Each structure stands twice: as structure tokens, then as C-alpha cells.
N, C-alpha and C positions, 0 to 999 in steps of 0.2 A: 834376719825380719821380725821384731817381736809378738809375742802371744795375740794382743792388743791389733797389732799392725794388719796382721795375718787374715783378725776374726774380721775387721772392714774390708777388704780388698774382696774377702771373699762372697760377704753379706754384702756388699753392692754389687759384684756382679750378678750375684741371685736375682736381689734386687734388677737388675739391667736388662735382664733373662726377662721378670714374669712381666715387668709394667709394661717392655718395650714391647710382647709379642698381644698385648691382652690391647695396646694402643691402634691394631693394627683391625682392630673389627670392626672400628667404623669405617673403615673400607670394604666388608664385604654386603653393609647390606646392597647396595644396591647394586652390587655385578648377584649377589644373589634373587634377587626379588626380578629381577629381567631374564634369568634363564629357567628362575623355575614358576614364578607366575604367586610367590606367597606375599602374602600381607608384611610393611611393614610392622603392623603391629605384634601377631606372633615371631616377627626374629626380635623385637625390639621386648615384649614381652618374658624369651627366651635368658637374655643381656639382663634383664631384670631379676630375673630369678637370680643370677651369676651376682649379682649384688646384696641379696639377702642372704640366700649362700653363704656366700662369704662374712659375711656379719656376723650371721648364727652360729658358722664354727669358727667362725675368732676368737671365741678365749675361753672354747673345749682346745682347740689347739695350743694359744696362749697355756693355758696350764697345764699340759702339757710340755711342752716344751720349760717349763718352767720345772715343773716337776722330776722328771726321764730324761730334759737336752733337747735345743733346738735342730742337732744333727737328724736324730731317725722322723722327727717332723717335717722339716725341711725335702728331705728327701723320697718319704711320701708320696711330699705335695708335686714333687720334682716327675713322678712315673700318673700322677690321674690327670693333670696338666696335659703331658702326652696321649690319655684317655679321652678327655675331654675332646681336641683337638683335631683327635682323629676321627671320633662320633659326631662330632659336628658335620666334619666332610662325607662321612657315607654312613649317614645314618639313613636318608633320601626321603624324609619327611618331617615339616615344621614339631612335632612331638617331641623325636630323634635331640631334631638340633637343637630345643631347648632341656634335653639331657645333659645334653654334652657340654654346649652353654653354658647354661642357670648348677648341672649341679656337682657335674664335675668337676669343669673349670672352675666354679666358685668351691666347692671345698679347694679346691688346687691352692687359687690365692689365697686363704687363708691359712695355711700352712706355709708361705712362700712370701708372707708382706712384709710388712711390715711392725703388725705387735710382732709375728716370732721370729726375727729377724733382726729389729733395732732391743729388742731386748737381750739378746746375745750379743751384740754389740755395744750396745749401752756396762753392757755388768762385765764385757772384756774392758771399756775403754778406764781411764783415769777418770778420777769423780770429775775434776775440773774443768774436765773437756768430752764428760757425757754430752750435750746439747750439739756443739761444734760437730764432731762425731755423725751425728743422727745424722745435722743438716747434708754433709761430705753419703755419704749413703743416701740418701735423701734423695743428693744430683745424681746418683750415678744412676735410679732410677730416672730420673728425671733425664737425662743423657738415652736412657733406652730408647724413650716414648720419641725422642728423638733423631736416632739413628736407626731406629726398626721401620719406619714409614716408607720411606724410598722401600728398604728391606719388603715391607709388607707392598706397594704400588707392584714391584716387579715382577716378583712372585705369581701376582693375579694375573697381569699381564703374558707370562711367560708363562706361567699353566695354567689358569684359570683359577676359579676360587675357591675349589676342592685341592684341588694343586699345592697351592697355597696353603691350606690348611695342613699338606702333610709333609710338607718340607717349614713351619712351626711349631708344628708336633715332636718333629724330628730333634731342633734347634732345641727342646725345651728341656732333653733327657742332658744338658749341658748343664742341670742344676745342680745332679746329681754327686756326683764326684763333688761340688762346690760345698755339697752340705755335708760333708769329714772338717775342711776346716771350725766351726759352730759350735763345735764341743759335744759331750756326753751329760749324763746325770748333772744340773751344777754342783759345784762342792759349799760343807757344808756354811753359815754366817761363821765371818770368824770370831765375832761373840756371841760365843755361842755357852759362853757361861750365863751372860744375860739374854735368854733367848727370846729375839724379837715374834711381834704378831700370826701364828698358825696364815695359810691360806686362806681358812677361813672367815678369823675372824677380820684381816685384813679386806675379804669383801665389803664383811659390816660396816666395815671404819668407811668404806667408799662409798659405799647407797649410802650414810648416813651421811656425808658430807658434800653443803650442799656446791662449795667451787668445783667439785667432780660431777654433778646432777647441771650444774646449769654448761662444764666445759662440753658434757653431753648431748646435752641440746646444740653448742654451736656445731659440731661434727657432723653431725648430721643436713647441718647446709652445702659442707663444703662436699659432703656426697651429694646432694643430689644436682650443684652445680656441676661439679665433674661426671656425673654419669652421664646428666642430660648433653652437654656438646660434646665429649667424646665419641656418646653416640649415636648423637643427631649431629653435629656439624654437617659435615656431609651434606644429609640430605637438607638440610638448611639450605645447605651456599648452592645444592640446585634449585629447590625454593626459587631461591632471587631470581634465577637467570643465571647464574654464575656456570663456568668452567668446573669440573667435577675434580678438575688441578691447583685449585681455591683451597676445597678444604681438607686433600693433601698435603699442601702446603703447610695449611693452616695449622693443620694438629702437628707438623710436624717444629710446627714456629714453638708450639704450646709446649715443646718439652725441649728444647733448644730452651727457650727465656725459662722454663722451669732447672736449668740445669744452674742458672745465676740464680735465680728466688732460692733455689729451695740452701745453698751457701752464704745464699747472704742471709737467710735467717736461722746458720745455723749458729753461726758466729757474731749477728748479731743478739742472741737469743743464748748469751753466753752472757753477754753486757747488760743485757736490760732483762726489765721482766715480759718473759713472752704474753704474758695474758694482752698489753697494749701492742704490743708487736700484732696478735689476730683480729683486733677488734683494728686498726686501719686494716689488714689485712681482707679482711668483710670489708669496709668500710670503701678502697677501693676499685673490689668485684663490685659495686651495687656503685657506682659510677662509670667502671667501664661498659658493663651491662648498659644505662641506663644512655651512656653519648653512640653503642651500635641500637638502639631503637631509636633516635635520635636522627640518625646520619642516613644518608643516601644509602645504598647496598651494594658497595660498590667494590670494585676485591682492593684497594687499598683500604678500603675502611675495612673488613671484614679482617684481615690480612694484622691489620693495625692489632683491633682487639682480639685477637688471637694471641698475638704478641705479650701483650697487657697482663695477658687472663693466666699466662702461660708462667711473667715472675713470681703471680699470685697463686701459684697452681697445689704445688706442691707443699712451697713454703711452710701449710699450717703443720705439718706433719712432724718438723724436727722442736715445733712448740706446742704443740699438743702433748706430745710423746715425751717434753720438756717439763711441761706444768705437774703432770701425774711422775714424774720419778722425784720432780722434789716434789710434790708432798709426800711421797708415798715409800721414796727412793729402789732402790732397783731389782727388791729381793722377786718380788710381782709381776715386774714391769711390762711382763707379756701379755700377763690376764688381766690384768687393769686396764690396761692399753689396749687388749683387744675387747673388753665392754662400752668402752667409747667408741670402739672404732665400730662395732657392734650396726650405734645412732647413726654412722658414718653411712654404714649401707642397708639400711631403712628409708633413710636419706636419698642413696642413690637405685634405689626399688624406685622409689616413687619416681623420680627422674629419671628414668633410662622408659619405664612402660609409660610411664603420662606424656611423653614425649611422642609416646607413636599412637598412640590416644588421640592427643589433638591433635596431630598431623592428619590421620584419616576420620576423624570427624569432621574438621574445619579446612584440609587443605593446607595450616595454614602452623605455626608455634608459636606466635603471638603471646598465647596466653598462659603460658610455661617461660618465655622469658619475663614477661611482668610479675607474675610466682617470683623468678630467680630475684627479682630485684629485691622487693619484700621483702625474700626470707633473709638476706643480706642484710639489710638495716637489722632487719633481729640476731641475727647473729654477730653483729658493730657491736651489741646491747648486749650482750647477755653475756658477756666477757669482763666486759667493767669491772663488777664487784666482784668476782670469783675472789677469792684469800687462798693464795697459794706456798701460805708458808709450811717448810716440816713440818707435821703431824709429831709431841714428842715420843707417842710408840715406835715411831721410825727411825729416831732422832739417828743412834746406830747406822741405818743403813747408809 
């Protein structure tokens, strides 16, 4: 097995575990509130904090991975993940749950998710296969989202929500051996005779690049959509008078569709300009949300919506990462994509938190659905003018 293939396989498995475990969080809201009487808004705030901590820590984790190597970052993230899940289970209060779900799991996700892992994979990949490899790794994360939903349901049904969290904590420790293949300190660029920009200079160029700023704004919308749907879909389904199983099947369909969508995005992104594909994805999300709002709330309608959203879910990740790498090269990909991802997580914070606030105040999610529709239109527009050509300063990368 070649070095690039080994990194791809181990990185994909790490994402499979990371995103798969996280997909079970939406299944926990109903049993936790039933058993404890804690308000949905308090629990949702914990998941909202997770989004913002994930985003804030992401550029730092990316910078450490770019300079010290991803192995240390990913291993530390695996330990934080287990600690956070145990704290959620054993803390015994809403604040403790928020610390576990928000601070610890948020920092873990920053260390073992797309910025760090895709950075390691794209550095190891042949240049012509970078977007394709990113798509395959994202598909690994997507399959985890599908595969872990029945695992989470079984754990909750057999051991309760606390036992399920302890079980997921044990599974998260498998991230540690996978981190070993991702590499230590990156090698110096082969073109050291003509050195490229330093990390500080690369950050300055990115902040001044209009396309980078537009990409960052667009990824905010992706985070809002994903966090709102993944955290609140089961509760939304229940509010429509549908069985809990519809919400669980919906989350599983998102994960399954995600595999197809991520692979397709990786392939198409290698042949077509990613910015146009991203605009199409956000437009399609808007159409799907509008159709859900207009249609009767039946199980087939909800499941069709989740299947379509699954195709459009993480397909944004290899394309967004591809634009960053296409403009700035792979050298600082983890750091720069981490900055874009911070915007994603600010959107995720608002999607998760405002969903809970809306439900507590009005007993309905309608306001957030309409906000999601407006944001889809906004994201469709902002991607079109992005200048995505490689900057001259990064031409050798």
C-alpha cells in the first residue's frame, strides 16, 4: 500500500468515527429530556457551544498540524472526544453536559475533523487527485453518519442514554491508533531554494483575497443548515406528530446520501470549477427546504427531504477545501481551511442554538426553516464571483 493510500484509508476511518459518533447526538435529546426534565434549549446550547468551540479551535489545530504534524493533533483529539462523552454521561447537570458536549467534544472535533485530516490527505495525495481524495475521505465521514445511527439507537435502547454515551466514548478511542499513519512534522517544501510565503504571510494574503472572504461567508450557511437539521430533526419530526423512528431513519438517510454526494462532489470537482458546483448545491438545498415547507408533513415527505439533503450535505467540504488548495496550494491547507471552517461553525452555533430557542418560545421550528431558505439563496449568490485561480506567490505549491 502506498503512503498516500495509507493516509487516505486511516484518515477516512478517523472521520468515519468522528462524524459517526456526532450523528448520534440528535437521538439523545428526547431520552435525556424525558429522563431528566432538562429543557431542550439548555441541551441545544451545549451542542451550539460545540459548534463555536469547534470553529474557534480549528485554525489553531490546523496551524499545529501544518507545523508539527497531524499525528499529535488527531491523537489528542481522540482523547478529548472520549473525555467529553464521559462528561456528558456522568456530569449530572445541564452545565456539566454543556462542558462535555460543548468544550471538550468541540475541541475534539476541531482536532479530528476535516481541516486537519483533509490537510494530511491532500499533502500526501498526487496533485491531480487532491479533490478526489478529499471526496473519498468525506464519503468515509458520511458513511459513519449512516452507520452510527442504528448503533446509537441500539445503545440507547439497551443501556439508556448514559450507557450509550459511555459506549461511544470507548469507540472514540479507536481514533488513537489511526492517528499514527497521518504523519509527524511536515517536510520542508522541495522548492526551498525559492521559498514560498511563511504561515503569517499566507494568512495575510488569504485575509486580503476577496474570493477567500466570499468562500468563508458561504460556508457559514453550510454550518447553519447542518447543525440545525442534525440536532433538531428528531424533535421536529416529533412536533409533526410522526414516530421517533422517522427522525432516526431520516438521520440515517442523510448519512447514506452523503456517501454518494461526497464521492460525486470529489469526482466532479476534479473536472469542473468547484465554485459553480457549490452554488448549485446551495440552490438545491433551498429548493428542498421550500418543498418541505409546502408539503404535508408525512413520513415519506420527511424521508425524501432527508435523502435529498444527504446528497447535498458534506458534498460542500471537498469543493470548499479544493478552492482553498487551488488558490493557496496544500502547504497551509489545514490552517486556511480551518479559518473558513470557523465561519461554518459560527453558522452551526446559530443553527443549533436558535433552533432550540425557537422551539422553546413558540413550540415550532418554522422561523428557522424560513431563515435556512433565505440563507441558501444568499450562499448560492456569493459563490459565483469567487476568483479561484492559484496566486502567483503559491505557484510552486
